KOLVOTOR-717184 format. One record per residue: residue in one letter; x, y negated, z negated of N, C-alpha, C, O, CB in turn. Coordinates in steps of 0.001 Angstrom, whole numbers, plus 500000, padded with zeros to 6 digits. Each point is the difference from the previous one (the first is absolute). Glycine has a CB too. Layout:
BEGIN
AXYZXYZXYZXYZXYZ/...
This chain:
BEGIN
X359955471749468626500464499902501329501465500409500052500806499541499191497519498652501289/X502037502712500519501348500416500045500734499199501119499735500164501191499608502166497918/X501589496800500438500696499095500895500875500758500979500600501015499648499360497243498584/X500113501251503000500861500623501035501117499048500417499903498777499898498139502580500929/X503016499281499646501174499124500351500541500545501343499816501165500351500813498307497131/X500014499661503209500618500356501311501437500448499695500431499972498847498112498331502504/X502211502121499718501306500523499822500950499015499356500757500363499100498820501060502830/X500392497357498512500896498936499451499746499809498524500922499896499192499125498943503028/X498671501117497452499631499787498579500481501183499080500466499799498878497490498851501927/X501902502539499725500389501229499258501500499974499814500487500337498921497569501008502023/X502681498268500062501514499925499959500378499081498897500920500292499236499331500118503235/X499035498430497413500334498934498978499689500675498609500822499889499090498582498010502533/X499445502785498204499641500584498728500993501037499546500348500077498821497305499488501711/X502816501260500445500924501121499592501438499573500168500894500839499886497407500887500792/X501964497006499588501318499423500130500927500819500910501087500445499631498603498593498101/X499768501124503518500796500706501067499621499403501344499279499005500065500832503176498591/X500364498412502387499774499414501346498758500514500664499486501049499613502928498713500620/X497080499523500770498854500483500729500312501252500714499125500857500132500074496880500105/X502048502434500256500366501210500675499845501243499093499523501050500430502052497591500977/X498849501196497319499950501055499070498464500359499703499644501166499829502683498056499165/X496869499787500961498569500257499756499443500722501193499196500917499834500567497044498708/X500637501660502674499464500747501144500335501429500027499201500853500388500918497138500811/X501154502283498358500413501387499890499183500812498950499653501161500218502636498070500481/X497429500118498185499193500553498894498613500328500566499482501095499780501803497553498427/X498125500415502513498719500171500584499965501174500954499134500873499941500497496715499794/X501412502388501199500055501035501047500115501399499330499421500968500495501691497373501155/X499599501755497281500180501310499359498813500408499122499956501085499421502494498495500619/X496589499485499894498747500239499122500293500147498554499288500674499255499674500441502623/X502155498210497715500296499962498576499044499015499226499848500043498780502593500528501793/X496989498618500190499165499022499401498649499944500896500053500008501230502086498615497791/X496779501325500333498719500039500734499706498604500596500041498954499353499074502898499097/X500574498262502906499794498698500682498788500243500993499586501127500274503014498122499533/X496885499596500692498945500015501015500479499143501183500419498857499819497726501460498413/X501786500252502977500380499324501190498819499388500760499107500735500420502803500810499685/X498061497143500082498943499312500717500655499362501142500738499036499798497845500579498195/X501208500848503231500685499514501217501491500297499802500367501147499746497880496983500711/X502582500896499649501481500249499889500528499617498593501210499911499791499047499641502721/X498853500232496567500363499568498633499622500980498916498935500613500079500800497100500702/X501116502463498185499788500767498936499534499155498773500469498878499814501200502722501160/X497434498932498220499627499367498717500177501107498974499681501164500241498628497126500786/X502213501303497814500244500838498789499339499420498782500138498807499729502022501922501219/X497114500098498301499312499503498932500943499942498708501045500646499925496773500266501163/X501723498277497941500756499867498746500084501359499315501026500338499410498228497253500328/X499719503151500336499954501334499448501069500888500512500696500689499254496947499030500498/X502483500250501651500967500857500733501400499595499567500871500844499789497566499424502222/X501749498503497868501378499467499588500379500546498607501099500512499789498536497317501566/X499384502037497683500282500489498641500250501481499968500888500463499283497723497726499824/X500651502542501629500221501493500075501381500339500606500647500943499546496839499401500721/X502949498940500698501232500213500667501149499696498962500957500764499876497984498633502463/X500921499490496949500976499613498963500064501053498933501085500403499580498492497187500861/X499284502856499123500000501104498942500681501216500504500838500555499289497040498618499771/X501816501292502144500633501222500530501501499889500080500731500898499581497225499533501706/X502513498410499279501462499787500185500753499957498732501120500501499905498389498283502098/X499850500584496959500675499930498732500143501333499357501023500288499378498129497472500363/X499802503099500400499983501345499499501133500813500777500860500638499392496539499197500022/X502539500098501852500988500765500823501454499633499558500814500886499739497529499161502270/X501936498734497920501326499497499640500384500522498614501102500517499821498544497404501594/X499488501952497638500347500457498684500233501516499921500783500452499164497913497635499965/X500656502687501704500238501427500113501136500399500863500259501199500100497436499042499522/X503037498841501037501039500275500861499631500872501161500794500836500432500616498865497680/X497377500114502410499537500774501169500555499436501287499912498796500244498005501786498536/X502652500270502042500394499607501358499158500807500942499369500976499595503007498441499733/X497604500181501959499162500642501007500801500361501190500934499275500341497123499482498874/X501627502361501466500733500343501192499438499289501201499111499163499845501438503031499172/X499929498101502177499635499287501213498501500065500272499483499161500738502779501334500168/X497023500475498521498630500128500294499073499597498816498801500280499976501869501519501625/X499978497528497428499203499459498848499775500964498938499303499635499054499609498914502448/X501618502744498508499817500890499051500954499745498819501180499750500245497998501801501504/X500345498503496902500887499658498902501046501025499803499767501203500116498430497592498826/X502956500716500761501090500843499613500803499332498861500433498861500169499658502104502183/X500114499675496544500627499365498853501528499990500204500611501028500290497473499721498182/X502475498123501377501465499815500107500426498732499284499150499212499586500869501999502616/X501218498586497652500531498802499353499837498828500968500264500145501193501404501219497425/X497909497499500889499903498824500951501415499528500338500233499614501145497502499642497880/X503215500752500052501328499526500379500724501001500889499753501204499926500354497512497945/X500782500781502962500725500845500879501439499421500160500220498831500315497601501870500892/X503122500223498546501442499661500205500606501030500941500054501183499666500142497756498016/X500256500633503477500557500990500944501231500624499517500735499410499208498308499357502580/X501222502459498677501213500698499608501178499373500637499915499572501151498842502510498567/X502338497840499600501269499474500560500453500860501190500139501214499858500530497895497853/X499558500288503442500396500778501175501398500568499860500852499437499313497672499142502072/X501697502542499276501377500519500076500672499519501308499402500003501076499929502054497542/X501840497565501240500644499385501214501326500725500387500834500329499156498141497412500190/X501154502475501942501169500731500472500745499194501117499371499361500843499448502851498570/X502479497842500558500815499326501066499995500893501262500526501113500003500996497731498236/X497881500636502789499945500755501314501066499527500968500091500528501108497447499783498601/X503270498713499909500920499326500963501019500949500583500347499860501173499368498036497565/X500778503055500509500990500898500483499487501058501080500769500659500700500317498987497032/X497581500434502317499357500881501055499445499178501125499429500555500939499978501132497334/X500739496989501670499308499098500886500426500110501528499149500069500887500661498411497081/X501480501531502275500472499952501410499747501268500780499635499921501173502088498521498084/X498451502702500158499877501233500755499252501018499124500621500934499491501540498589501822/X496514500316498500499295500990499195500031501350500703499931500086501226498583498123497805/X501593502854500152499946501376500617498613500317500466499050499399499498502796501378499032/X497983500095502365498666500403500455499386500823498895500624500897499432500042499085503025/X498053499673497246499317500724498926498996500916500481499470499828501098500914498352497492/X499306502834500612498867500917500287498710499423499501498957500602500256502557501353499606/X498464496975499475498800499344499417499112499518501168500482499447500989500814499806496882/X497462500967501980498973499597501039499055498941499505499802499951498787500314502320502153/X499286496886499843499040499004499481498874499794501043500183500218501197501673498611497439/X496987500746500854498868499478500785499776498529499548500248499643498849498642502728501391/X500639496807500700499807498643499654498588499506500240499574499924501153502781499754499342/X496895499980498450498617499580500159499883498462500083500832499309499411498440502767499341/X499738497370501948499901498539500166501363499454500583500483498932499626497803500914498379/X502254500919502877501404499818500412500283498767500970501134499542500147499034502980499571/X498740496997500911500172498935500964501009500375501045499982501131500485499421497225497789/X501466500753502089501051500292501091501076500871499530500748500508500835498826497343500157/X500591502390497692500937500951499539501234499464499314501058500626500070498096500696501701/X500746497535497566501169499460499352500505500926498898501203500256499942497988497450500598/X499915502829498548500430500915499024500481501298500539500991500555499528497485498373499018/X500797501585502490500403501210500680501400499872500516500819500904499826496839499546500783/X502627498446500020501413499777500554500996500030498842501050500636500090498078497916501856/X500542500771496994500956499977498893500232501381499385501144500341499700498142497324499845/X499656503150500256500177501314499445500814500832500958500831500790499553497012499038499193/X501956500029502591500792500713500966501476499584499856500906500831500065497096499318501510/X502211498521498224501379499508499892500694500504498717501227500008499898498088497948501413/X499861502459497722500554500551498812500384501469500133500607500587499104498057497772499664/X500956502237502408500354501408500287498767500940499915500147501198500245502180498342498844/X496473499956500575498839500908499911499422500222501328500310499248500924499207499996496824/X499643501758502427499340500446501268498571499513499871499305500316499035502194501793501324/X498064497102500645498616499680500100499143501087500570500405500700500927500298497033499289/X498109502417499234499096501114500352498781499405500765499637500511501059501109500886496858/X498618497518501543498839499446500626499710498614499403500222499765498812498867502567501620/X500418496769500404499489498688499543498532499921500222499454500716500840502708498204499656/X497165500199498748498540499827500085499639498473499823500384499350499028499250503072500029/X499606497069501952499505498633499907498877499766500980499890500710501000502353498530498264/X496971499835500483498892499727500864500284499002501151499229499907500956499385500591497073/X502474498784501858500333498864500867500507500559501366501061500622500047499533497880497897/X498695501289503097500346500614501297501301499621500494500782500866500392496947499183500125/X502591498608499498501308499589500486501163500471499128501097500240500505497778497807500476/X500889502086497712501081500641499190500168501414500332501122500497499910498441497977498292/X499412502237502180500136501311500533500918500084501187500875500864500052496907499560499118/X502034498694501781500785499880501194501416499773499643500870500617500614497211498517500620/X502230500019497809501345499670499549500641501217499325501140500366500286498187497211499421/X499890503043499375500511501153499303500366501152500931501047500629499849497586498676498224/X500497500957502878500245501109500953501203499710500849500705500930500393496871499600499658/X502694498198500254501185499615500812501339500274499213500993500467500558497571497715500626/X501391501513497567501240499915499172500292501211499074501063500079499383498560497479500684/X499398503388499855500260501186499215499711501280500743499146500022500887500347498660497129/X501186502363501650499775501320500647498893500880499419499519500950500619502838498937499908/X497253499724498198498957500757499414498681499430500286499932498862500464501575501821497834/X497359500058501450498623499501500417499469498870499139500430499774498869499081502504501941/X499541497031499778499275498978499325498501500255500266499593500260501133502363498064499073/X497234501595498716498594500116500081499369498621500001500157499293499004499953502926499867/X499215497356502125499367498738500076498492500172499702499237500460500849502514498736500825/X497838500418497083498632500128499647499721499481498638500909499505499334498953502394502129/X498920498192498092499507499516498694500305501024498933499500501123500065498668497563501044/X502608500969497950500383500957498867498777500425499253500064501029499328502172497886500401/X496655500394500324498773500435499293499233501040500776499106500647499455500755497127499497/X500468502396502291499253500949500822500456501446499733501203500260499997498511497949501762/X499377502720498022500294501353499809500773500604501159500938500771499798497057499351498812/X501604499521502615500675500514501163501414499522500137500874500735500460496966499390500601/X502400498607498531501330499493500098500894500661498931501164500323500235497937497491500691/X500283502370497877500854500646499004500305501490500326501090500498499720497938497912498584/X499995502269502284500256501386500370501071500109501071500876500864499956496778499686499453/X502239498497501603501037499996501076501366499725499379500990500609500403497322498582501328/X501759499867497259501251499695499335500507501205499313501168500348500175498173497318499537/X499796503046499455500464501205499276500534501060500866501036500607499727497350498904498617/X500816500733502823500438501056500978501288499604500599500850500870500185496819499760500342/X502567498104499804501239499546500668501179500180499041501068500462500404497635497852501012/X501104501327497334501040500131498915500386501432499880501184500336499992497916497702498738/X499922502810501175500223501437499829500798500592501116500928500779499781496976499349498993/X501729499498502427500703500459501206501410499483500048500919500735500361496931499351500840/X502341498656498441501335499385500069500966500626498882501191500212500226497703497565500702/X500535502476497946500808500547498849500438501435500417501128500398499708497560498192498460/X500465502157502484500311501359500370500481500847498846500999500706500134499534498449502083/X498789500796496658500292500769498823500881499306499024500175500509498893499547501435502456/X500853496920498978500849499265499048499137499219499058498807499814500242503034500027501424/X498780499679497213499396499243498994499937498492500430500907499452500625499921502252497640/X497997497670501335500062498511500251500635499260498815499572500207498864498348499952502579/X503037499028498774500749499378498913499353498736499509499980499756498794502064501215502130/X497422498210499967499563498642499670498738499658500799499913500214501209502481499095498283/X496673500171499798498867499135500559500307498561499684500151499610498842498104502225500858/X501832497406501327500266498506499834498806499287500496499303500468500900503189499744499391/X497254498608499104498829499208500500499907498658499333500184499873498789498595502227501651/X500932496894500367499766498621499490498510499655500053499577499279500904502730500019499875/X496916501178498312498566499846499998499520498560499746500592499299499180499312503043500049/X499044497210501452499499498675499753499501499910498530499498500971499434499864498774503049/X500795499085496947499621499839498529498952499001499751499772499624498850502459500980500577/X497065498907501667499005498936499770498750500467499213499230499184499493501581499779502635/X499014502362497788498743500491499350500074500039498466499006500362499371500589501008502672/X501537498274497324500042500001498613499476498678499416500640498969500207501260502629499939/X496976498382499141499478498713499525499335500396498638499678501160499742499918497729502706/X500228500059496708499470500158498720498689499290499817499861498849500415502404501413498799/X496770500385500179498749499365499650499762500335498540499956501172499625499091498968502757/X500796498815496778499955500248498596501304500577499567501034499365500205496522500964499868/X502462500860499329501247500587499608500236501370500730500611500916499449499170497891498288/X499730501282503470500151501320500692500498499699501426499804498906500529498295502233498076/X502563499887502004500441499929501390498786500341500829499358501033499808503073499597499667/X497271498490501442498783500198500794500147501025501160501044500086500645498378497557498764/X499495503124500826499993500881501182499875499173501293498912499577500391500044502278498220/X502120497949501990500034499198501212500304500962501157500973500745499885499798497125498860/X498465502172502370500223500870501041501352500060500534500395501046500515497414498605499932/X502991499245499472501314499989500498500957500828499173501108500279500458498400497528500459/X500118502593497901500741500910499199500006501375500591500787500846499575498670497811498470/X499658501610502963499942501349500550501336500370500699500348501178500087497130498565500212/X503247499260500188501260500292500678501047500498498957500742500948500260498735497272501545/X500562501118497016500835500465498925499574501404499593500856500866499822499506496771499396/X498338502612500631499537501355499580500293501076501043500167501183499704498032497720498972/X501849500623502529500358501048501122501460500380499849500351501154500245497943497869501438/X502597500028497913501396500316499746500101501034498902500751500968500118499937496739500608/X498538502087498174500053500935498917499522501363500441500561501024499609499105497120498794/X499283501867502423499473501337500542500963500698500796500150501214499867497666497922500178/X502918500117500861500885500688500915501212500476499186500455501112500268498760497479501747/X501330500698497053501086500463499098499498501297499317500737500985499963500155496585499621/X497906502447499894499549501102499277499859501235500900500235501132499579498630497296498859/X500730501300502854499921501121500958501367500549500493500179501207500163497656497798500540/X503118500066499527501223500459500613501080500397498951500964500695500319498488497819501652/X500354501025496780500927500291498940501446499872500393500727500993499982497584500475499125/X502143497317501256501379499786500251500842499938498658499454499768498921499855499004503233/X501951501433497967500807499842498792500013498575499452499986499792498787501406502066502041/X498634497186500057500121498606499637498942499169500765499544500317501098502952500001498435/X497174498598499767499121498973500617500707498609499963500598499639498986497290501685500286/X502041497959501765500492498580500127498825499104500323499364500209501033502927500544499770/X497396498304498414498949499020500326500623498616500002500761499652499097497420501804499881/X501490497743502057500533498676500139498835499014500018498966500288500602503066500578500654/X498109498016498118498998498977499968500580498602499696501178499839499681497204501922499608/X500737497258500826500475498637499735500384499817498558499499500664499094499061498504502722/X502380499874498007500498499748498567498795499590499072499991500371498826502354498842502086/X496693500063499583498926499530499214499142501073499371499244499715499071500805498366502358/X500046503133499047499185501137499460500328500134498496499105500285499204500882500973503088/X501293498539497311500343500229498682499314499170498951499833500425498857502197500249502085/X497569498118499462499311499102499085498543500042500200499295499277499296502642499290500654/X497522502225500961498559500038500210499237500508498742500326501057499461500122499331503006/X498608498899497111499186500433498789500923500227498831499849500965499250498401500137502204/X502709498003498393500978500053498872500667501343499847500210500495498893498440497817499958/X501692502289502336500706501273499934499181501254500037500518501110500117501069497665498665/X497084501018501113499143501232499989499943500749501303499780501211500019498881497684498300/X501546500359502828499973500747501239501228500872500086499899501161500395498785497032500726/X502490501278498515501229500869499986499852501191499114500388501110500364500978496914500064/X498055501752498371499775501112499025499021501029500570500171501202499798500255497214498271/X498509501088502672499084500832500567500594501003501065499691501191500051498690496971499452/X502515501203501347500656500807501038500892501084499370500037501143500456499914496865501108/X500769501590497365500850500921499371499220501110499278500425501155500013501241497014499774/X497225501499499599499143500973499338499337500899500970499889501198499740499748497230498462/X499891501040502963499368500825500975500962501044500577499597501142500219498876496958500293/X502795501533499740500988500955500449500399501043498962500288501162500289500509497071501187/X499195501244497258500331500925498958498893501115499915500293501166499737500968496952498990/X497506501480501500498835500919499936500096501143501015499423501069499799499182497007499428/X502138501684501877500138501096501007501394500525499961500412500667500949497853498325500530/X502539500737497421501274500702499815501274499244500311501087500577500005497629501355500491/X501141496683499784501235499288500348500365498970498949499167499170499635500326501181502773/X501711499685497109500529498967499079500598498933500842500862500257500841499596501381497308/X499080497140501624500389498847500846500956499018499232499900499830498785497848500383502461/X503118499194499481500760498884499577499828498882501026499884500272501194501754501228497591/X498346497226500755499762498931500897501040498917499814500495499765498898497085500779501102/X502750498777501143501038498857499873499787499082501210499653500474501081502137501006497681/X498411497238501065499920499033501073501407499939500534500975499836499267497075498805499723/X502020501505502387501208500001500802500062498783500929498962499582500514501059502919499367/X501165496915500350500134498967500957500756500508501203501104500514499825498814497789498371/X499565501589503020500633500568501140501375499419500240500894500682500500496881499711500446/X502392498350498700501375499325500321501077500720499164501174499903500357497754497732500113/X500756503050498486501019500730499230500634501173500809501042500547499640497690498825498249/X500587500968503199500416501175500766500187499680501456499545500716500892499264500715497505/X501927497386501830500442499588501317498889499540500925500265499798501185501567501767498523/X497011498267499851498851499334500751500108498520499903499992499470498889498503502451500655/X501607497357501573500188498589499888498630499222499659499595499095500729502393501175500945/X497372500119497245498725499575499714499699500238498469500170501131499545499151499349502902/X500241498499496745499702500164498652498570500430499810499139499281499493502575499059499973/X498090502908500985498665500558499975499900500964498799500751500975499963499021498791502592/X499343500008496470499879500859498843498785500870500076498900499556500332502279498766498346/X499044502929501006498902500925499981500009500881498766501070500319499482498947499638502976/X498802500449497054499953500859498863500019501481500533499231500325500904499466497879497679/X502125502635500891500252501360500462499711501015498863500685500024498978501078499097502658/X497261501660498570499715501142499114500634501252500470499825500366501162498076498605498240/X502832501713499764500629501309500396499595501012498944500209499772498808501812499120502365/X497430502169499233499607501045499116500322501437500472500217500236501189498035498202498107/X501776502521499742500215501377500466499205500965499008499661499643498872502744499744502164/X497351501791499468499209501011499177500838501147499510499476500984499479498522498450501832/X503359500441498860500873501150499749500894499711498806501004500691499826498957499933502617/X499736498417496751500755499794498721501342499255500238500814499994499076498131502143499998/X501339497256502053501231499307500200499915498537499583498917499437499841501576502135501998/X500629497860497999500046498536499644499867499205501283500719500254500967500773500147496989/X497572498613502063499808499107501134501075498897500017500226499345498982497289501136500954/X503120499321501170501038498894500083499558498910500987499356500308501004502497501362498466/X498475497092500266499896498927500938501390499524500318500922500160499200496815499185499944/X502424500045502071501403499646500316500519498692499375499313498978499974500314502229502132/X501570498869497411500690498839499451500264499020501114500354500429501098500699500953497088/X498791497285501592500340499083501060501468500178500497500927500175499209497380498222499810/X501843501551502255501332500110500586500669498712500118501194499907499716498084502003501478/X500008497041499223500568498676500224499607499067498882498903500119499454501039500249503008/X500938498696497179499632498903499131499371498903500841500236499942501207501618500625497170/X497336498546501000499368498936500789500986499175500840499659499581501106498605500323497132/X502966499857501245500996499260500725500505500749501275500623499416500886500031499535496909/X499045502347502242500501500846501119498801500281501029500204500697500994501604500434497383/X497097498378501390498809500321500868500388499640501505500780499096500296497483500400497701/X501096501323502899500146499733501398499074498791500328498817500005499663501759502488500873/X499982496510500110499170498732500235499209500086501330500325500763500910501416497849497800/X497240500581501335499135499854501220500920499750501183499914500686501018498100498364497649/X502895499935501192500911499713501136500799501105500447500134500215501205499958497627498033/X500463502892499865500796501179500426499192501009500754500496500647500922500933499018497135/X497275500480501541499166500977500586499519499766501351499873500918500810499545499506497054/X500301498315502403499334499557501247500756498974500919499491499644501063498456500780497636/X503231499121500897500691498976500757500218500342501467499888499156500890501194500230497011/X499249501941502322500382500371501377498683500053500934500088500179501214501999501215497833/X496770498447500327498836499970500883499529498665500414499060499892500787500324502108498178/X501252496939500522499623498645500274500053499678501496499108499327500517501727500061497221/X500207501089502964500151499650501364499609501194500959500274499968501200501558498390498073/X497553502627500164499657501173500844498716499660500739499029499491499442502082502182498953/X498945498646502924498779499717500879498883500848499552500202500991499298501185498432502678/X497447500217498407498762500851499695500247501413500504500501500248501097497913497738499095/X501181502950498887500178501387500385498815500771499339500012500360498823502622499438501377/X496427500400500602498691500622499465500283501456499515499459500445498988499083498123502667/X502300502132499082500217501409499677500764500063498607499984501039499339500095499631503243/X500543498270497021500781499939498739499182499282498951500541499678498942501654500315502313/X496542499739498976499093499281499085500515498627499693499780499475498909499514502669500102/X501422497242501982500526498654499719499336499038500990500531499749501082501725501163498049/X496586498557500493499257499110500813499743498701499193499052499926499218499889502041502059/X501909497030498928499837498687499235498670499301500319499573499995501155502939499713498871/X496845499718498992498766499353500220500256498541500310500846499351499384497989502274499118/X500404497865502483500098498584500359498914499175499251498843500394499845502096500258502457/X499551498166497250499093499139499217499860498624500599500875499584500760499755501666497215/X498323498027501724499872498606500429501143499145499480500533500294498930496996499985501124/X502862498690500647501066499165499500499929499456498625500996499915499281499208499574502925/X498585500137497429499756499429498632500167501150498914500533499786498912497793498406502092/X501200502983499363500101501169499095501458500358499845500472500243498890497257500628501806/X503013499164500453501380500348499934500794499016499178500910500398499273498855500685502907/X499917497652497917500726498992499207499670500201498493500883499849499155499059498478502824/X498840502000497700499655500241498602500832501189499430500503499965498877497130499134501563/X502472501920500385500804501150499574501467499684499778500629500485499060497794500915502172/X502111497760499673501420499646499813500236499179498695501012500163499319499251499845503217/X498803499150497164500072499053498870499693500739498644500363499517498928498916498549502658/X500061503083498501499587500630498791501166500490499180500873500647500577497052499974500546/X502178499124497542501110500428499231499917501576499831498905500559499939501189497110498844/X501041502990501148500012501402499716499277500397498766500074499308498985501988500748502162/X497256501013498908499238500478498788498601499432499806499257500394499101502920499851499868/X497485498785501935498631499433499826499103500426501153500462500425501058500479497587497703/X497782501859500998498936500369500924499542498787500823499911498882499492499360502933498915/X500437498443502902499526498904500832498638499519499505499679498824500165501600502091501808/X497941499926497448498648499592499636499779500155498451500431501002499430498740499702502924/X500211498386497015499676500060498571498974501191499813499089500185500807501322497196498859/X499787503393499251499078501045499853500429501316500659499348501027499810498952497221500059/X502781501726500895500455501165500654501453500388499537500979499938500743497504499449501223/X501543501006496769501391500234499428500729501168500718501226500002500108497954499157497615/X500048501813502756500661501171500555499889500032501557500244501043500606499250500209497222/X500147497635502804499920499925501462500606498705500493500035499013499264497904502401500721/X502523498572501208500572498788500617501097499416499079500107498784499844497668500724501347/X503035501385498203501064499623499061501307500126500691500228500964500730498447499773497307/X502225498284501749501290500020500690500973500815499159500177499727498813499394498006502273/X501071503284499535500948500802499359501352499221499684500397499158500805498497502827500378/X501731498257497792501311499381499752501060500636500860499955501212500212499375498268497454/X501642499750502852500995500507500847501154500694499242500488501062500384498865497148501203/X501037501145497349501160500533499252499606500798498792500825500193499106500468497893501668/X497549502364499159499553500965498911499264501247500636499673500010501187500059497984497126/X500056502937500922499109501077500447498627499348500236499622499062499299501671502790499392/X497942498678502340498754499339500306498920500112498929499984500904499165500579499518503155/X498575498640497757498744500176499155499205501192500552500382500545501036499485496922498424/X499034502959499880499298501095500401499375499831501421499323499012500287500296501435497283/X500645500575503310499481499920501400498692500660500027499844501123499521502417498873501493/X496771499318499547498742500544500167499120499295501115500207498828500317500012501835497263/X498885500037502940499046499364500885498762499721499231499472500939499403501464500196502589/X498520497630497954498898499652499127498982499274500890500065498786500188501426501045497686/X497567500954502666498952499442500908500478499076501000499472498898500145499033501345498110/X502516500172502475500645499234501058501157499158499615500776499570500854497115500434500142/X502256499731497649501141499231499531501259500879499775499941501004499289498427497399499644/X502694501228501645501236500725499852501113499022499545499773498795499889499492502894501903/X501910498848497956501113499238499484500642499128501057500105500412501155500271501377497204/X500052497024501278500606499042500889501521500215500043500619500213498957497516498139500558/X502446501595501631501392500103500269500768498934499271499591498846500127499894502143502059/X501563499237497074500702499036499266500720498873500846500231498882499540500017502962498798/X500077498550502921500799499064500873499288499539501249500333498958500565501664502165498609/X497022499648501259499337499757501276498533499550499804499380500323498987502141501398502074/X497946497543499904498619499508499754498922500956500499499234499714500921501650497978499249/X499106503426499183499093501083500285499855500968498759500730499919499012499922499885503481/X498374501084497651499914501106499016500935501107500376500554499995501099497079499445498420/X502557501507499601500855501072500217499448500969501046498787500209499994502018499496497689/X499949500887503185499553501053500848499753501315499207500361500118498829500901498784503067/X498138502031498762499767501299499340501337500650499721500161500650498967497606499639502188/X503206499555499744501311500677499755500749499325498840500640500696499211499504499949503247/X499796498032497417500577499247498881499309500431498670500672500170498983499855497841502588/X498168502159498450499318500474498762500472501432499703500231500349498842497703498174501611/X502209502307500598500478501351499752501376500096499400500277500826499130498334499826502711/X502283498437498672501358499938499479499910499656498444500692500601499178500267498635503198/X498175499795497286499999499535498585499263501057499181500037499920498772500006497580501887/X499272503510499961499374501109499268501008501183500011499711501059499445497869498174501206/X503593500580499979501008501028500032499705501218500951500565501084499853499915498186497807/X498594500476503327499811501042501005501191499991500925500490498925500343497001500882499524/X502985501321500545501151500096500983499455499472501332498791500043500226502325502030498604/X499785497414502082499598499470501258499401500974500932499263499587500895502434498833498797/X498559502855500174499444501034500853498560500408499594499381500869500614502969499937499761/X497152498530498569498633500306499514499150499045500709500035498813499674500643502027498046/X498521499595503271499234499083500857498476500101499620499449501086499819502310499167502112/X497612498549497963498600499950499626499078499930501228500300499307500972500376499571496894/X498255501815502076499014500046501097498841499099499740499809499490498896500847502815501577/X498560497502500582498735499136499841500315498596500419501132499640500322498005501753497749/X499796497821501909500104498546500232500845499371498991500207500574498931497609499393502078/X502704498849499268500927499303499137499369499823498599500624500244498967500395498558503052/X497720500763498011499385499766498562499871501286499279500046499997498770498626498038502002/X501174503041499877499903501264499284501402500449499539500101500632498949497836500005502412/X503076499083499332501375500264499629500362499266498670500652500546499111499934499748503371/X498953498457497450500309499128498891499310500530498705500564499936498907499673498073502712/X498577502494498545499249500610498865500696501220499536500154500199498795497705498931502057/X502584501726500080500723501224499616501249499729499263500315500657499008498759500424502915/X501656497932498566501333499688499322499751499322498643500673500329499024500488499386503252/X497884499344497647499741499264498755499498500958498862500251499734498824499193498180502583/X499850503193498949499429500875499076500930501111499590499695500792499108498158498630501843/X503302500630499719500864501222499809500843499922498723500293498913499503499817501352502996/X500269500883496990501021500124499006501362499900500672500231500684500997498260500729497560/X502394497786500949501327499900500672500719501352499970500180500598498939499993496957500402/X500235502917501853500653501339500036501153500157499002500158501043499365499219499071503032/X501399498849497489501243500149499081499492500142498452500654500669499200500894497804502517/X497390500938497955499391500192498714499527501448499837500219500648498976499097496933501005/X499991502917501136499621501401499949501183500930499980499888501081499423498065498323501750/X503180500252499418501145500864499932500486500101498578500352501082499530500261498323502800/X499410499404496942500493500073498633499110500837499098500443500726499110500581497057501226/X497634502060499968499009500866499182500214501461500293499977500835499095498286497339500941/X501953502148501274500210501368500380501157500605499330499936501137499532499069498370502565/X502093499739497841501272500480499358499819500233498562500579500945499464500738497836502164/X497872500377497664499803500172498573499188501254499765500255500716499032499865496802500581/X498897502776501250499116501149499877500842501284500303499803501049499386498103497529501300/X503002501294500251500838501167500246500939500244498758500316501147499684499591498400502888/X500493499446496794500805500202498793499186500667498940500464500923499331500905497094501208/X497430501528499306499078500619498974499829501468500287499864500803499077498894497030500625/X501246502528501553499785501336500339501289500862500087499958501148500444498037498017500726/X503116500272498408501355500648500038500344500287501414500581501057500243499131499978497504/X499983498112503252500198500242501373501125499147500518500163499898501216497460500713499024/X503138498789498935501068499139500467501338500560499441501063499435500260497354498502499846/
């Protein structure tokens, strides 16, 4: 008789989590039988899985995003980044002939920053309709509103880029692709449909052949799957001709009143050295939350300026007043309903399923304009759509001043400063 086990029992046998076992089952790495909503796995299937994974590990076999084997070293040590001081070019960057397109661009935080560095925007692309409205209001170059996976959307994007360039070279493809699709089952990276967005970025870079690529993502990407996700991204770009360097940057180092950290990949296909920007400010010099938004405390509601204070019940308002700086109003919501510090650079600004940051001095959450200030958007950058859509756009954005620092470092790499 071949004994069968449920997910919890298999997790205990293999000394791992139930979530990990479900991923292994979903990827068909282990044979299972589904009865109703429950899976059963035989002792024989467990033993065969253990045998395969031991063999694979001993042979140092790695797998690509689609589960195909590729031989490589399991260990990964990132290259030391090259750093350049961009401070002397900060106040008045010269106008550059370098051009860029921005994928997954949202409202255009990175686009704004690259423009501030002197580059010329060619086209933005995103699916978010309200972000399209915002982008079109604040930029003079086109925006394609559509699904990047759609052939028609991509063709419209390619045609628009070609028309806008008018025979010039494309210097940069920039993009902050979603990273939720990278997951591990057994010892391989699973084929997750969400990886299609990352693969679309690769395809578009391969098609457009820019000189440089800039990829932005969350800091946590660097530790995903013990560094294998970072290595995979670097290897994939190398396979299409781009040598990549990666570094984690903090927006507060570049005059943004917010301690927002992002991992930035910079690569080129023309044999140049990739540079990341040296921090301009020391932590003791950071722009504080108070300095950034104090003048808005007494400002009347102004919808056209994205400054619409939220009204709260008296008990909720009192809880907000009594909440210590740096803490969240609700347990389990470390990144939402968190009170910003007044005399420091703000904690990370984001909209999290309706939860936004709490004002340090007033009994309410931050307005869209206050969030935009802490993201370093200039006051003439106006967000479109309903208030909740504005908050999502701002919370998801790359701080423009961080984008400016990145743009200046890429210009230095290209001998354009």
